[in-house]
N, C-alpha and C positions, 0 to 999 in steps of 0.2 A: 507388544509392538516394538520393533527395534528402533534405534535412533535414526538411522538412515531412512527407514520407512516413514517415520513421523515427519521428517524434514521434506521428503518427496511429496507427501500428501499435503503438507502445508503450502508448498510452492504451487502445486497444481490447483489446489482449492482457491488460493488467492488470485492467481493469474487468470484462470479460466472459469471455474465454477462460480466464484463470488467476485467476478470482475468489477472493478470500481465504477466503470462507466455503465455497463450493461446490467449489473445486478443492484448496486447501491445508488446509481444515478448521481454520482458526484463527479466533479471536474468537467461539467458540460460546457462551461464558457470557453476554455481553450480547445475543447474537443470540437466545437462548432466553428470557432473563430480562426483556428490555425490549421485546419485540415483541408484547405483549398488545393494545396500542392503536396505531393508525396514527400519531397525533400524537406520542406518546412515542417510537415507533420512528424517526420522521423526525428528531426532536430529537437522539436518540442518534447516529444516522448522521451528522448534520451536525457534531456535536461530535467524533466520531471522525475525520471527514475533516479538520477543522481541526487537531486535535492531531497526527495522523499527518503532515500536511504540514509543520507547524512543526518537529516532532521530527526528521523525516528531513532537512529542510534544514539544521538545526543539526548533525545527525550527520555529514552530508557535509562541512560546513565544518570541524568539529572533527577529523574523520578526515584530511582533506586537508592541513590546515595544522598540526595538532598531533600526532595519534596515529599516523599512518602512518609506516613506516620512511623516514627521510630527509625528514620533513615540513619545509617551509621555516621555519616559525616556531620549531619545536623546535630545528632545526639552528642557526638564528641565535642563539638564547639559549645553547645549549651552547657554541658557538664564542666567544660573548662572555664566558662564564664561564671557558672554557679555550681561550685563543688558541692557534692552531696545531694544534688537534686535528682529525683527519680521521675520527674515529669516526662511525658512523651511529647516530643515536638512534632507538630503536624503542619506542614506547609503546602498541603495538597490544594489549598484554595488558590494558589498561584500557578497551578498547572497550565491553564489556558494562556496566561500572560507570558509565561516562560516559553511555551511552545511557539507562540507567535513570534517572539524575538528570535528564537533559534531558526525558524523557517525563514524569516527576513534576512538573517545573516547568511544562510546557505544560498538564498536566491541572489543576494548581492555578490557573493563569491562567483557563482555561475555567470552572472551578467558581466562581471569584469573579465572573466576568462574568455567568454564568447566574443566580447567586443574586441579583445586584443588579438585573438588567434583566428576568429572566423567572422570578419566584418560583414561579408555578404549575408551570412545567416543571421547576424545580429540585426541588420537592417530589415530583413524579411520578417523577423519576429515582431518588430514594431513595439507597440505598447503591451503586447501579450507576455513578453519576457518578464518585466517587473511584476506583472499581474500574477505570476506563479505564486507570489507571496499569499495571495488570496485563493489559490487553487484548493478546492475542498478535498481533493485526493490526499494532499499532504497533511492537512490538519486532521482529517478523518483517520489516516493511518497512524498518526501520533496518538490520537485518542484511543484507537484500538490497542496499540501497544501498551498504553497506560493501564488498560483494564486487565492486562495479563502480567504486569510487573509483580514479582513475588515480594510482598511487603509483610512486615511483622504486625502492623496494626489491623489488618483485615484479611480474611482468608480469600484466596484466589482459586477459582474453579480449575483453571488450566494455566498454571504458571509458565511463563516463558523466560528462558535465559536470554542473554544478549544475542546468542547465536540465532535463536528462533525469531527474535525481534528484527534482526537484520534480514533474515530470509523473507519474513513477511513484508517488510518495507520494500525490499528490492523487487519482489515479484508483484507487489501492488503497483509499483511504477512500471514494471514490465507489462503487466496487464493493460495499463493505460497506453503504453507504447503500441501494443497489438491493436487496441481499439482505434487509436487515432491514425495509425498507418493503414488499417483497413479502410477507414473512412476517406483518407487522403487519396488512396488508389481509386476508390469508387467515384469520388467527386471529380477526379481528373477525367475519368471516362464520361462523366455526365456532361462535360463541355462539348462532347460530340453527339449528344442525344437531344431529341426534341422534347424538352421538358415544358409542360404547360406554364404559361406566364404567371398564374397565381401561386405556383409551387416553386418557382425559381428561388435559389438562395436557401435560407433557413428552412423553408417549408419542406422541400424534398429531402433535405438533410435530416430533419427530424423523422420523417417517414422511414428513411433508410436506417437510421439509428434504432428505430423500433423493430425493424425486421432483423437487424443484427442481434438485438437483445433476445428476440425469439429464438434465433439460431443458437445463441450461447446457452439458452435453457436446455439444449440437448446434452450439455455436459453434466446436468444435475444427476447426482447419484454415482458419478464415476469415482469419487473419492471413497465411497463406501465399498464399491466393488474392488477397487485397488487395495484397500485395507484388508479386505477378506482374503484376497489372493496372495498378498505379500506377508501377511501375518504367519508366523511359524505354526505349523500344525502340531497339536498335542500328540505325544507318543501313543502308539496303539497299545491297548491293554490286551490281556489274554482273552477276555470275553468278547471284545470287539473283533479280535483276529479270528475267533471261532465262528463269527456270524458269516453267512454266505454273502458273496458280493451281489449287489443288486443287478 
């Protein structure tokens, strides 16, 4: 499988097949709370995409160079403090704490930017903008990236470089953007529909979310078909060339 093919499959799989909202069911709080209007939903999706890309990139860098067992920067500092030591330094116990601080910093940066340049959007977000810090999509993406960081202390089944970590994080946020924009457009149309009183608000929203999740199940298996079609075919041998075409 070529490099571009693997990148394309990772992007499609993350955004559509394994959508964060409809497959893993994470990020439901802003998905329900900020999808009442299409413009607000798009702004929230764009903000989450930016935050998750920055947070996952920093998480990969900090995990690879500092937190992972035998990380180069940590090992260099330890051997500078204790010359001749051959012990392996493992700071992976701090992963969750470091990731939360990184996410909080990225959210504060986005909040300051939106407040300064887009005041109406900042007011429409309300309390949900600082709550991006607790958005499960971002922490879930950082933890997924952590599982694929190539480290020396433990073997990784499918190691990701920084490029694949960024692609995964961006398309995880982009998949959230697709989900919340779809819901925002549908909920705007629901304002003109006769929804039964017991289902108004979160009730009908959850039903629609379930229907959308069923629709996204239709993408299952698309990555395998794409991989089979995009993978280079082996050269034909003399024996296979002699066989009659079916």
